[in-house]
N, C-alpha and C positions, 0 to 999 in steps of 0.2 A: 483705683484711680483717685489720686488726691485732688483737692480742689483749690488750694490757696492761690495758684496762678490765675485760675478762672474767676474766683471770687473777686480778686483784685482787678482783673481785666474787664469785668462785666459792665462797668460804667462807660468804658470806652469802646467796647467791642463793636457796636453799631457804627462807630466812626472808622474803625479799622477796616471793616468789610464794606465794599461798595455794593450794597444789596440790590439796588435797582438793576445794575448791570449783571450781577451774579445770578439773580433769579431769572432774568430774561434769558440767560444762557442755559441754565440748568433745568428749569421747570418743564420745558417741552419734552425732554428725554425722560425725566422722572414721571411725568403724567402719562406718557406713552406706556411705560412699564406698569404703572398702576392700572391703566385701562386694560392692558393685556391680561392682568391678573384678576380683573373683575373686582378691584378693591374699592371699598367705600370708607371703611373704618381703618384708620392708619395710626400707628405709634411711631413718633419721631424720637428715637433714643439718642441721648446726648444732643438735645435740641438747642442748646445754647440760649440765645436771646429770643428764640421762637420764630424767627422770620420765615423759615420754610413752612412750619406748621401754620402760621397765620396766612401765608400766601395760598397754601393748599386748602385751608378752610374757606377762603373766599371763593374757591373754585368748586365748593360743594362737598368736600370730603369732611368726614367726622374725624377731627384730629385730637390726639392726646400727645403732649410733649413731656419728656422726662429728662432730667439732668441731675447729676450728683451735686453740682455747684448751687448752693443757696443763692448766691448773687446772680447767677445767670437766670435761675427760675424767677426770682423777683423781677428782674428786668423783662423777662418774657411776659409775665403777667401784666406789667405796665404797658408793654407794647400792644398786647392783645386788647387791653381795655381802651387804649387810645384809638385803636382801629375799629373798636366795636365788634370784634370777632370772637365767636364762642369757642375758644380753645381751652381745654383743660390741661393744666400743667401740674406735674408732681415732682417732688424732689426724690430721685431714685437713681442709683448707679447701675452699671452693668452687673448682671447676675441677680438683680432684684426686681425685675419688671413684673414677674408673675405675682409677687406679693404686693406690689405698689399699685397695680392697675386692676380693673374689674373687666370681666368679659374677655372675649377673644377679638383678635384683629385680623383683617384681611391682608395687611402688609405691615412690615416693620422697616423703617428707614434708619440708617446709621450713616450720617453724612459728615463731610468736613474733616476727614482724617482723625476721627474720634477713636476708632477701634485700636490704634497703636497704644492707647493708654492702658490697655490690658497687657500686663507685663510677663505673663507666664503661660505655658501650654495648658495647665490646669485652669487658669483663669479664662483662657479663650474657650475651652470646652464648656465651662460653666456658663459663660455668656451666651454662646450659641445655643445651648440646650434651654436656657431661660427664654430666649427669643422664640424658640420652637414651641415652648410651653404656652406662650400667649398667642401664637398664630393658629388660625384654623387649619385643618388639613388642606393642603393645596395652596396655602397662603404664601405670600412672597416676602423674601428678605432681600433688601437692597443695601449694600455696603459700599461706601466710597472712601478711599484713602489714597495717599500718594503711592506712586509706584516705587516701592522700596527696592525692588530688584535693580532698577536704574540708579536710584540714589546711592546704594551701596557700591554698585559696580563703578560708578563715575565719581564717587566721593563728593556728591553734589550737596554741599553744605548750606548754600545761601539761597534764600527766596527773595523775590522782588520786594523792595521797600514799598510801603503805602504811606500816602500823605493825606491830610484832611485839614480843611479850614472852616471856621465857623465864628461869626461875630468877633472878628479881630483876634481870634485864637488859632493856634496851629498845633498839629500833632504829626509826628513822624513815627512809624512803626518799622522796625528792622528785625528780621527773623533769621536764625541760622541754627544749624545742628552742630553739636560736638559728637564726633564718632568715637565711641569707646572700643577698646580692644576686646571686651567681652561680647560685642555685637549689639549692645544697646545704644540708644541715642539720648542725648540731652537736647531738648528743644528750648531755645532761648529766644526771648523777645525783649528788645530794647525799645522803650517808649520815651520819646522826647516831646515835651510840651512847652509852649511859651505864650505869653500874652503880648499882643502887638509886636513891638520891636525889642521886647525885654529879653532877659537871659533865658536860655534853654534850661529846663529842668529835665532830668532823666532818671529812669530807674530800669532795672533789669529783673525779669522774672524767668524762671526755668522750671522744667518738669521732665521726668524721664519718660521715654517712649520705647516700645518694642517694634522694630521695623519688620512687620510680618511680610514675608514673601508670598507670592501667589501659590507656590506649591505647598507651603505650610498651611495656608488657609484652606486649600482644596482638601487636604487630608483630614483636617479636623471637621470641616463642614460635612463631609460625607459620613463621618462617624456620628455626628450630632443629629443626623436625621434630615438632611437636605439632599435633593436631587435636582435634575435639570439645571445644573450649575453652568452659568454663562459668565464670560469675562469680557469686559470692555476696557478700552484705554482712555476714554474721555466721555463727556456728556453729549457727544455727537454720533454715538452708535458705532464708532470705530472699534474693531476687535483689538484686544489687548496684545501688545508686543513688548519686548523687553525695553524698548525705547519710549514707551507711552508715558505721558505725564502722570496719569492716574491709574489706579487699579479699582475698577468697579465690578463688584460681584453681584449678580442677580440670580437668586436660587429659589426653589420651591420647597416648602416643608413637605416631607414625604407623607403620602396618604397612609402608609403602613406604620405601625408602632415599632419603635426601636428599643 
């Protein structure tokens, strides 16, 4: 997973995401799953600017956040310091959690459509085995991504635009996919900014994604040492269907060695 897009976006990411609304919507479901798993020590893989980790730390979880983007980790540390929250952040990408972190975790979270940055089957297997290596036996893996079964079936390229205003400045964020013939996606973000009534300035950043389907994930997860695999379509506990907006996978690291 390359980081130029996210290093560049890190300064604006907390403007792009409406965190108060998003956390209020997502945390009850995430916490319910953590409680069901008896989790206290949690790794947030691909943590971005650390907002989920910070929010869960406030609720008493021992949080570690990891991200390959140097810019995102720097912003996450600033956010945690500003909130006075004791979250440890490390710069590490998928497949390298076991070497970058110490001890075992009760749960691993991978939120916000991060897993599609793993571009190959071998990379997916390595990532899932690496998470299994840091999870205690019986620990929980929680993965959230877009439902690419629906995206591909409907050729659903566009996502809702986001707007932000602060101190006379404005930002607009527009996101869309290019659907390639080889089955891969290019994720594009157009970012527009202006001061007051001045001229809009814009830039475009892009990165490649692998649109993992539910059946593909299921096959590799079972091989990588997970069982009790459940699929949800959103953060409201609805079962996954082909028309669901999200694919959320909640699984248990097998007690048996694989």
